[in-house]
C-alpha positions as CSV (number, residue, x, y, z in Angstrom):
1,M,0.0,0.0,0.0
2,K,2.9,2.3,0.8
3,L,4.4,1.6,-2.5
4,V,1.2,2.4,-4.3
5,R,1.0,5.8,-2.5
6,I,4.6,6.5,-3.6
7,L,3.8,5.7,-7.2
8,L,0.7,7.9,-7.0
9,L,2.8,10.7,-5.8
10,L,5.6,10.2,-8.4
11,T,3.2,9.8,-11.4
12,P,2.5,13.6,-11.8
13,L,6.2,14.3,-11.6
14,L,7.0,11.7,-14.2
15,I,4.3,13.0,-16.5
16,F,5.6,16.6,-16.1
17,L,9.2,15.5,-16.8
18,S,8.1,13.6,-19.9
19,C,6.0,16.5,-21.2
20,S,8.9,18.9,-20.6
21,Q,11.2,16.7,-22.6
22,K,8.7,16.5,-25.4
23,S,8.0,20.2,-25.5
24,K,11.7,21.3,-25.5
25,V,12.2,23.5,-28.6
26,T,15.5,23.2,-30.4
27,A,16.9,25.4,-33.1
28,D,17.4,24.3,-36.7
29,A,20.5,26.5,-36.9
30,I,22.6,28.7,-34.5
31,Y,24.9,31.5,-35.6
32,S,27.3,32.3,-32.8
33,N,30.3,34.4,-31.9
34,G,29.3,37.3,-34.0
35,K,29.0,41.1,-33.9
36,I,25.3,41.3,-34.6
37,Y,23.7,44.7,-35.1
38,T,20.0,44.1,-34.7
39,V,18.6,47.6,-35.4
40,N,16.4,47.0,-32.4
41,E,16.6,50.1,-30.3
42,N,16.0,48.2,-27.0
43,H,18.7,45.6,-27.8
44,P,20.9,46.8,-30.5
45,W,23.7,44.2,-30.2
46,A,23.8,40.4,-29.9
47,E,26.4,37.7,-30.1
48,A,24.2,34.9,-31.5
49,V,20.9,34.0,-33.1
50,A,19.0,30.8,-33.1
51,I,16.7,30.0,-36.1
52,K,13.6,27.7,-36.2
53,D,11.4,27.3,-39.2
54,G,12.8,30.3,-41.0
55,K,12.3,32.7,-38.0
56,F,14.5,34.0,-35.2
57,L,13.9,31.7,-32.2
58,K,16.4,33.5,-29.9
59,V,18.5,36.6,-30.2
60,G,21.1,37.1,-27.4
61,S,24.5,35.8,-26.1
62,D,26.3,32.6,-27.0
63,S,25.4,31.1,-23.7
64,D,21.7,31.8,-24.3
65,M,21.8,29.3,-27.2
66,E,23.1,26.3,-25.3
67,E,19.6,25.1,-24.2
68,L,18.4,25.3,-27.9
69,K,20.9,22.8,-29.3
70,D,20.5,19.1,-30.0
71,E,22.3,16.7,-32.3
72,S,20.3,18.0,-35.3
73,T,21.1,21.7,-34.8
74,E,23.6,23.2,-37.3
75,V,26.0,25.5,-35.5
76,I,27.8,28.2,-37.5
77,D,30.8,30.1,-36.0
78,L,30.7,33.7,-37.2
79,N,34.3,34.3,-36.0
80,G,33.5,37.8,-34.9
81,Q,32.0,38.9,-38.3
82,F,29.6,41.8,-38.5
83,V,25.9,40.9,-39.1
84,M,23.0,43.1,-39.8
85,P,19.4,42.6,-41.1
86,G,18.6,42.0,-44.7
87,I,18.2,45.1,-46.8
88,T,14.9,46.5,-48.0
89,D,15.2,48.4,-51.3
90,M,12.3,50.7,-51.3
91,H,12.5,51.8,-55.0
92,A,14.1,49.7,-57.7
93,H,13.3,48.4,-61.2
94,P,14.1,44.7,-61.3
95,F,11.4,44.0,-63.9
96,S,12.9,46.6,-66.2
97,G,16.3,45.1,-65.5
98,V,15.0,42.0,-67.3
99,D,13.0,43.7,-70.0
100,L,15.7,46.1,-70.9
101,G,18.9,44.5,-69.6
102,T,19.2,40.9,-68.5
103,G,16.7,39.7,-71.1
104,S,17.8,42.0,-73.9
105,M,20.7,44.2,-75.0
106,N,22.3,45.9,-72.0
107,L,24.6,48.6,-73.4
108,N,27.9,48.3,-71.6
109,N,29.4,51.7,-72.4
110,P,26.4,54.1,-71.9
111,A,28.5,57.3,-72.4
112,D,30.2,56.1,-75.7
113,K,28.1,56.6,-78.8
114,E,30.3,54.3,-81.0
115,A,30.4,51.6,-78.3
116,I,26.6,51.7,-78.0
117,I,26.2,51.3,-81.8
118,S,28.6,48.4,-81.7
119,D,26.7,46.7,-78.8
120,I,23.4,47.0,-80.7
121,K,24.9,45.5,-83.9
122,K,26.5,42.6,-82.0
123,Y,23.2,41.9,-80.2
124,V,21.2,41.9,-83.4
125,Q,23.7,39.6,-85.1
126,A,23.6,37.2,-82.2
127,H,19.8,37.2,-82.0
128,P,18.5,37.4,-85.6
129,D,15.1,35.7,-84.7
130,K,13.9,38.3,-82.2
131,D,10.5,39.7,-83.0
132,V,11.2,42.9,-81.0
133,Y,14.5,44.3,-79.8
134,L,14.5,45.7,-76.3
135,G,17.5,47.3,-74.6
136,G,18.6,49.9,-72.2
137,N,21.3,52.0,-70.6
138,W,22.3,54.8,-73.0
139,N,23.2,58.1,-71.3
140,V,21.2,61.3,-71.5
141,G,23.3,64.5,-72.1
142,G,25.6,65.3,-75.0
143,L,25.8,61.8,-76.4
144,F,23.6,62.5,-79.3
145,N,23.1,65.7,-81.3
146,G,20.7,67.8,-79.3
147,D,20.4,65.0,-76.7
148,S,17.9,63.3,-79.0
149,P,18.9,59.9,-80.5
150,D,17.9,59.7,-84.2
151,K,15.6,56.8,-85.3
152,K,17.4,56.8,-88.7
153,L,20.6,55.6,-86.9
154,L,18.7,52.8,-85.3
155,D,16.9,52.0,-88.6
156,E,20.2,51.3,-90.3
157,I,20.8,48.4,-87.8
158,I,17.2,47.3,-87.3
159,P,15.1,48.3,-90.3
160,D,12.2,45.8,-90.2
161,K,11.5,45.0,-86.6
162,P,10.5,47.3,-83.7
163,A,13.3,48.4,-81.3
164,F,13.0,50.2,-78.0
165,I,16.1,51.2,-76.0
166,L,15.5,52.8,-72.6
167,S,17.9,55.6,-71.3
168,Q,19.8,55.2,-68.1
169,S,17.5,57.7,-66.4
170,G,14.4,55.7,-67.3
171,H,12.6,58.9,-68.5
172,S,13.3,58.7,-72.2
173,A,13.8,56.0,-74.8
174,W,15.2,55.6,-78.3
175,V,13.0,53.9,-80.9
176,N,13.2,53.1,-84.5
177,S,10.7,53.8,-87.3
178,K,9.1,50.4,-87.1
179,A,8.2,50.9,-83.4
180,L,6.6,54.3,-84.2
181,E,4.7,52.8,-87.1
182,I,3.3,49.9,-85.1
183,S,2.2,52.3,-82.4
184,G,0.5,54.7,-84.8
185,I,2.9,57.6,-84.1
186,D,3.4,59.9,-87.0
187,E,3.5,63.7,-87.8
188,N,-0.2,63.9,-87.0
189,F,0.1,62.6,-83.4
190,Q,0.1,65.5,-81.0
191,N,2.1,65.7,-77.8
192,E,-0.1,66.1,-74.8
193,G,0.8,66.4,-71.1
194,S,3.5,63.7,-70.4
195,Y,3.2,62.1,-73.8
196,I,6.3,63.7,-75.4
197,F,7.7,62.7,-78.8
198,D,10.8,64.7,-80.0
199,R,10.5,66.1,-83.6
200,Y,13.0,66.9,-86.2
201,D,13.8,70.7,-86.3
202,G,11.2,72.6,-88.3
203,T,8.9,69.6,-88.8
204,N,6.4,67.6,-86.9
205,E,8.0,64.2,-87.8
206,P,8.9,62.1,-84.7
207,S,12.7,61.9,-84.5
208,G,13.0,58.6,-82.5
209,T,13.3,59.9,-79.0
210,V,10.2,59.4,-76.8
211,R,9.9,60.8,-73.3
212,E,7.9,60.1,-70.1
213,S,4.5,58.5,-70.6
214,A,4.9,58.4,-74.4
215,M,7.1,55.4,-73.7
216,V,4.0,53.5,-72.4
217,I,2.3,54.0,-75.8
218,I,5.2,52.3,-77.5
219,M,5.7,49.5,-75.0
220,N,2.0,48.7,-74.9
221,N,2.3,47.9,-78.7
222,L,5.4,45.7,-78.4
223,K,5.5,42.0,-77.5
224,Y,6.4,41.3,-73.9
225,L,8.1,38.2,-72.7
226,D,5.5,35.7,-71.5
227,P,5.8,34.5,-67.8
228,E,7.6,31.3,-68.7
229,E,10.3,33.2,-70.6
230,F,10.4,35.9,-68.0
231,A,10.9,33.6,-64.9
232,P,14.5,32.3,-65.6
233,L,15.7,35.8,-66.7
234,F,14.2,37.3,-63.5
235,K,16.0,34.7,-61.4
236,T,19.3,35.8,-62.9
237,E,18.4,39.4,-62.3
238,L,17.5,38.8,-58.7
239,E,20.9,37.1,-58.1
240,R,22.4,40.6,-58.4
241,Y,20.2,41.8,-55.5
242,S,21.0,38.9,-53.3
243,K,24.7,39.6,-53.8
244,Y,24.3,42.9,-52.1
245,G,22.2,41.7,-49.2
246,I,18.8,42.7,-50.5
247,T,15.9,40.5,-49.2
248,N,13.0,42.9,-49.9
249,I,12.3,44.9,-53.0
250,Q,9.6,47.4,-53.9
251,P,9.6,47.3,-57.8
252,A,8.3,50.7,-58.8
253,E,6.8,49.2,-61.9
254,G,5.2,46.0,-63.1
255,A,2.6,44.2,-65.2
256,A,0.9,40.8,-65.1
257,T,3.7,39.1,-66.9
258,H,6.2,40.1,-64.3
259,L,4.0,39.0,-61.3
260,L,3.2,35.7,-62.9
261,G,6.8,35.1,-63.8
262,A,7.9,35.8,-60.2
263,A,5.2,33.5,-59.0
264,I,6.7,30.7,-61.1
265,L,10.0,31.2,-59.2
266,E,8.2,31.1,-55.9
267,K,6.4,27.9,-56.8
268,N,9.8,26.3,-57.6
269,N,11.3,27.7,-54.3
270,E,13.6,29.9,-56.4
271,L,12.3,33.4,-55.3
272,N,14.8,34.6,-52.8
273,V,13.3,38.0,-52.0
274,R,9.9,39.5,-51.1
275,L,8.4,41.7,-53.7
276,F,6.0,44.6,-53.1
277,P,5.2,45.8,-56.6
278,A,3.9,49.3,-57.1
279,L,2.2,48.8,-60.5
280,D,2.2,51.8,-62.9
281,W,-1.2,53.7,-62.9
282,L,-0.4,55.5,-66.1
283,T,-0.6,52.3,-68.2
284,S,-3.9,51.8,-69.9
285,Q,-5.0,48.8,-67.8
286,L,-4.3,50.5,-64.5
287,R,-5.5,54.0,-65.0
288,V,-8.9,53.9,-63.3
289,T,-10.4,56.8,-61.5
290,N,-13.9,55.7,-60.5
291,D,-15.2,53.4,-57.8
292,E,-16.6,50.7,-60.1
293,E,-13.4,50.4,-62.2
294,T,-11.2,50.6,-59.1
295,E,-13.1,47.8,-57.3
296,A,-12.8,45.5,-60.4
297,F,-9.1,46.3,-60.7
298,I,-8.5,45.5,-57.0
299,D,-10.4,42.2,-57.2
300,D,-8.2,41.2,-60.2
301,W,-5.0,42.5,-58.4
302,K,-5.6,40.2,-55.4
303,S,-5.4,37.2,-57.6
304,Y,-1.7,37.9,-58.1
305,E,-0.9,37.9,-54.4
306,T,1.3,35.1,-52.9
307,E,3.3,34.6,-49.7
308,L,6.2,36.5,-51.2
309,I,4.5,38.8,-53.7
310,K,2.4,41.6,-52.3
311,P,1.0,43.9,-55.0
312,H,-0.8,46.2,-52.6
313,Y,0.6,49.3,-54.2
314,V,0.1,51.5,-57.2
315,K,2.6,53.9,-58.6
316,I,1.5,57.3,-59.8
317,F,3.8,59.6,-61.8
318,A,2.9,63.1,-60.9
319,D,5.8,64.5,-62.8
320,G,9.0,63.4,-64.5
321,A,12.7,64.6,-64.4
322,A,14.5,67.9,-64.4
323,D,16.4,67.3,-67.7
324,S,13.2,66.9,-69.6
325,H,11.6,70.0,-68.0
326,T,8.7,67.8,-66.6
327,L,8.9,68.9,-63.0
328,L,6.5,71.5,-61.8
329,L,8.6,74.2,-60.0
330,S,7.8,77.3,-58.0
331,K,10.7,79.1,-59.9
332,P,11.5,78.8,-63.6
333,Y,14.1,76.5,-65.0
334,D,17.6,77.9,-65.1
335,D,18.1,76.9,-68.8
336,A,14.6,77.9,-69.8
337,S,13.6,81.1,-68.0
338,E,10.0,81.1,-69.2
339,T,9.4,77.5,-68.2
340,Y,8.0,76.3,-64.8
341,G,7.3,72.8,-66.0
342,S,4.0,70.9,-65.4
343,M,2.5,67.9,-63.9
344,Y,1.6,65.1,-66.3
345,L,-2.2,65.2,-65.8
346,P,-4.7,67.7,-64.5
347,L,-4.6,67.8,-60.7
348,E,-8.2,66.5,-60.4
349,E,-7.3,63.2,-62.0
350,Y,-4.6,62.7,-59.4
351,R,-7.1,63.6,-56.6
352,K,-9.7,61.1,-57.8
353,A,-7.1,58.3,-58.2
354,I,-5.4,58.8,-54.8
355,L,-8.7,59.1,-52.9
356,N,-10.1,56.0,-54.6
357,Y,-7.1,53.8,-54.0
358,H,-6.7,55.0,-50.4
359,S,-10.3,54.3,-49.7
360,K,-9.7,50.6,-50.9
361,D,-6.7,50.0,-48.6
362,I,-4.3,50.3,-51.6
363,S,-1.1,52.1,-50.9
364,V,-0.2,55.0,-53.3
365,H,3.4,55.4,-54.3
366,V,3.7,58.9,-55.9
367,H,6.7,60.0,-58.0
368,A,6.9,63.6,-57.0
369,M,10.1,65.6,-57.8
370,G,9.2,69.2,-58.3
371,D,8.7,71.4,-55.2
372,S,5.3,72.6,-56.5
373,T,4.3,69.1,-57.5
374,S,5.1,68.0,-54.0
375,T,3.0,70.8,-52.4
376,L,-0.1,69.9,-54.5
377,I,0.2,66.1,-53.9
378,I,0.5,66.8,-50.1
379,D,-2.8,68.7,-50.3
380,I,-4.4,65.5,-51.7
381,F,-2.6,63.4,-49.1
382,E,-4.1,65.5,-46.3
383,E,-7.6,65.2,-47.8
384,A,-7.2,61.4,-48.3
385,E,-6.2,60.8,-44.7
386,A,-8.9,63.1,-43.3
387,T,-11.6,61.4,-45.5
388,F,-10.5,57.8,-45.0
389,P,-8.8,57.7,-41.5
390,E,-9.2,53.9,-41.2
391,S,-7.5,53.1,-44.5
392,K,-4.8,50.4,-44.2
393,G,-2.8,51.8,-47.1
394,V,0.1,54.2,-46.9
395,L,0.5,57.5,-48.8
396,H,4.0,57.3,-50.0
397,F,6.4,59.9,-51.5
398,G,8.9,58.6,-54.0
399,H,12.2,60.6,-54.3
400,A,11.1,64.0,-53.1
401,P,14.4,65.8,-53.8
402,F,13.0,69.4,-53.6
403,V,10.2,69.1,-51.1
404,K,9.9,72.4,-49.1
405,N,10.7,72.5,-45.4
406,E,7.1,73.7,-44.6
407,D,5.8,70.7,-46.6
408,L,7.9,68.3,-44.6
409,D,6.2,69.8,-41.6
410,R,2.8,69.0,-43.1
411,L,3.9,65.4,-44.0
412,A,5.2,64.8,-40.5
413,K,1.7,65.6,-39.1
414,L,0.1,62.8,-41.1
415,K,-0.1,59.3,-39.7
416,K,-0.3,57.3,-43.0
417,V,2.5,59.1,-44.9
418,T,5.9,57.5,-45.6
419,I,8.7,58.6,-47.9
420,N,11.7,57.1,-49.8
421,F,14.9,58.8,-51.0
422,S,17.3,57.6,-53.6
423,P,21.0,58.2,-52.6
424,M,22.8,58.1,-55.9
425,L,20.6,61.0,-57.1
426,A,22.0,63.1,-54.3
427,V,25.7,63.1,-55.0
428,P,27.8,65.3,-57.4
429,H,28.1,62.7,-60.1
430,P,29.1,64.3,-63.4
431,Q,25.9,62.9,-64.9
432,M,23.8,64.6,-62.3
433,K,25.1,68.0,-63.5
434,I,23.4,67.2,-66.8
435,F,20.3,65.8,-65.1
436,V,19.9,68.5,-62.5
437,E,22.4,71.3,-62.3
438,T,22.1,72.4,-66.0
439,P,18.3,72.7,-66.0
440,L,17.9,73.9,-62.3
441,G,21.1,75.8,-61.6
442,K,23.8,75.3,-58.9
443,E,21.7,76.7,-56.0
444,R,18.9,74.2,-56.4
445,H,21.3,71.4,-57.3
446,Q,22.9,71.9,-53.8
447,Q,19.5,71.8,-52.0
448,Q,18.5,68.3,-53.1
449,Y,17.3,65.6,-50.7
450,P,16.7,67.0,-47.2
451,V,17.1,63.6,-45.7
452,K,18.3,64.5,-42.2
453,T,15.7,67.3,-42.0
454,A,13.0,64.8,-42.8
455,L,14.3,62.2,-40.2
456,D,14.6,64.9,-37.6
457,K,11.0,65.8,-38.1
458,G,10.0,62.2,-37.4
459,L,9.1,61.1,-40.9
460,I,9.1,57.4,-41.6
461,A,11.6,57.0,-44.4
462,G,13.0,54.1,-46.3
463,F,15.7,54.2,-48.9
464,G,15.8,52.9,-52.5
465,S,18.4,52.4,-55.1
466,D,16.4,53.3,-58.2
467,F,18.5,50.7,-59.9
468,P,19.2,50.5,-62.9
469,S,18.5,54.2,-63.2
470,S,21.0,55.1,-60.4
471,L,24.3,55.7,-62.2
472,V,25.7,52.6,-60.5
473,P,26.3,49.4,-62.5
474,D,24.8,47.2,-59.7
475,P,22.2,47.5,-56.9
476,N,25.1,47.9,-54.4
477,S,23.4,48.9,-51.1
478,F,26.7,50.1,-49.6
479,Y,27.3,52.6,-52.4
480,Y,24.0,54.1,-51.5
481,M,24.7,54.1,-47.8
482,H,28.0,55.8,-48.5
483,G,26.1,58.4,-50.5
484,W,23.8,59.3,-47.6
485,V,26.5,59.4,-45.0
486,T,29.1,61.4,-47.0
487,R,27.0,63.0,-49.8
488,E,30.0,62.2,-52.0
489,V,30.4,60.0,-55.1
490,P,31.9,56.8,-53.5
491,G,35.6,56.8,-54.0
492,Q,35.7,60.3,-55.6
493,P,35.7,62.8,-52.8
494,E,37.4,65.3,-55.1
495,L,34.1,65.9,-56.8
496,G,32.8,67.5,-53.7
497,T,29.4,67.1,-51.9
498,I,25.7,68.0,-52.3
499,N,23.8,69.4,-49.4
500,I,26.3,68.1,-46.8
501,E,24.1,69.6,-44.1
502,N,21.7,66.8,-44.7
503,A,24.2,64.0,-44.4
504,I,23.1,61.3,-41.9
505,S,24.8,58.9,-39.6
506,V,25.8,55.4,-40.5
507,E,23.2,54.1,-38.1
508,E,20.5,56.1,-39.7
509,A,21.6,54.9,-43.2
510,V,21.5,51.3,-42.0
511,R,18.1,51.8,-40.4
512,G,16.6,53.4,-43.5
513,F,17.7,50.4,-45.6
514,T,16.3,47.9,-43.0
515,L,13.6,48.6,-40.4
516,G,12.8,52.0,-42.0
517,G,12.1,50.4,-45.3
518,A,9.8,47.8,-43.6
519,Q,8.0,50.6,-41.8
520,A,7.7,52.6,-45.0
521,L,6.0,49.7,-46.8
522,G,3.1,49.9,-44.3
523,Y,0.7,47.0,-43.5
524,N,2.6,46.2,-40.3
525,Y,5.4,44.6,-42.3
526,A,7.8,45.9,-39.7
527,S,6.5,43.2,-37.4
528,I,7.7,40.5,-39.9
529,F,11.1,41.8,-41.1
530,G,13.5,44.7,-40.9
531,S,15.3,44.0,-37.7
532,I,16.8,41.0,-35.9
533,E,14.3,40.2,-33.3
534,E,12.7,37.0,-31.9
535,G,9.7,36.0,-34.0
536,K,10.7,37.9,-37.1
537,S,11.8,36.3,-40.4
538,A,15.5,35.2,-40.3
539,D,16.7,37.6,-42.9
540,F,20.3,38.8,-42.3
541,I,23.6,39.4,-44.0
542,I,27.2,38.7,-43.0
543,L,29.7,41.5,-44.1
544,N,33.4,41.7,-44.6
545,Q,33.7,44.6,-42.2
546,N,31.9,46.4,-39.4
547,I,30.4,49.4,-41.2
548,L,29.8,51.1,-37.8
549,D,33.4,50.9,-36.9
550,I,35.3,52.0,-40.0
551,S,36.1,55.3,-41.7
552,K,33.1,56.8,-43.5
553,S,35.2,57.0,-46.7
554,D,35.4,53.2,-46.8
555,I,31.7,52.3,-46.5
556,Y,31.4,51.7,-50.2
557,K,34.1,49.0,-50.0
558,T,31.8,46.8,-47.9
559,E,31.1,43.4,-49.4
560,V,28.4,40.9,-48.5
561,K,29.9,37.5,-47.6
562,K,26.5,35.7,-47.1
563,T,22.8,36.6,-47.5
564,I,20.3,34.5,-45.5
565,F,16.6,34.8,-46.3
566,R,14.0,33.1,-44.1
567,G,16.8,31.1,-42.6
568,V,18.2,29.8,-45.9
569,E,21.5,30.9,-47.4
570,V,20.7,32.4,-50.8
571,Y,24.1,34.0,-51.6
572,S,27.6,33.2,-50.6
573,E,30.7,34.9,-51.9
574,K,32.8,32.8,-54.2
């Protein structure tokens, strides 16, 4: 009887011990002995992380990890290497990188006219069966006579098939006669708003340079790659992003082919980034401004959503670029004293579109460059937030190089507004003198991108490369960080600085490319990624140097040794 009582007393304890053993959680992998910058303000540094099912199970010291090990746990010794969260690129063009680069002719010497012609000839000779010739990367400014490439030069190489070659800035393109013919563009077609076709002097005949939204007319009449063709090319393009530690991208562009091609990669476990496409509203299939059409569009849009592809955004071009005089300014252009520029469309069209999308929980990503453009768009943002305070979408400024200080104050008061800045547009690169200083003058050239001012006012800001329109041959995140911290062209301090008063700290630059980007995307994505915290996706990168403990002049020399996305290594240096 005594034995029975003892057994009865021991049974609960045995059950407890048994359950405890069964419920013990162990890590799939542990990275230890590192210098881990978490971007978590409460716990900015750690030695080690444990990963389970693609998420951070534990973030802390090496000793914290001991209880999470068993014989199946992979243990990786970081050997003191610097680790930070995976990078979020808030404004890039990876789809165009395929359409006009990886999957087509990528002009290797964009500032050399003869080299460009040679590249085109070589590509055509190597691909005689193409139905359409797409390409990109020629430089605006002094390369061609009057900065306007001639269709006749392209006709000599490609006479009987359409050709479309995007400029490096992304705001103009060079086309041949066949592309104009297929699109119905002749001397009778009138320029209107942002639909700009250059003409031969003294005539109304299109010369072969198309600018801004006129490019959409041409592209809509050309044959795109189908999703099956696009997928492997896109995989190759994204490998460039993984090399530089990028785990989240907002493509500021996109069509159904792109999303379906990306979905093929995801289905095959080959999509190594998250995508948050902001699809272009100015294309014919997306430009909807009434409730009925917007509702139908959103219903269709949701069918493209997957675990890694979140097309909750629409991109709206409010204006263009300084070199094409398509920014609306409060003071006239320096090289055209009677010209103030203009927005692409009547203001009321932008108002209807922004209000409609915001009311439907769709985030609006607005390309707004001119100071007057920015003021008018902020007016609409204020109305949208006041009218639809419960909207889940964000109202997002893209670029904003010349936004006024008083307008930053207005933005800072809004709860749903976020912003992104593009670093390589804010350094004194010689090409930027052509893009900005020539049309706007030295004073405005030096006032670009009030990044520190915006951050000091409390604005939520993410940073974007704008690659491949960024004057950098790769989406190198550390070139861009270097630009923000020094306001110099990386490796060329002799060229001087732009708006050095708005340089930011290295910590601020890292945050803008990580947690800041996640916050700027909205929809509570900052709870999923952006920092190294328990419960968040295990997205992180291992670097060759501690960027917080080196000379600022060496930031651009930083290299990614490994990129880990959702706990899986997706890039390792060779």
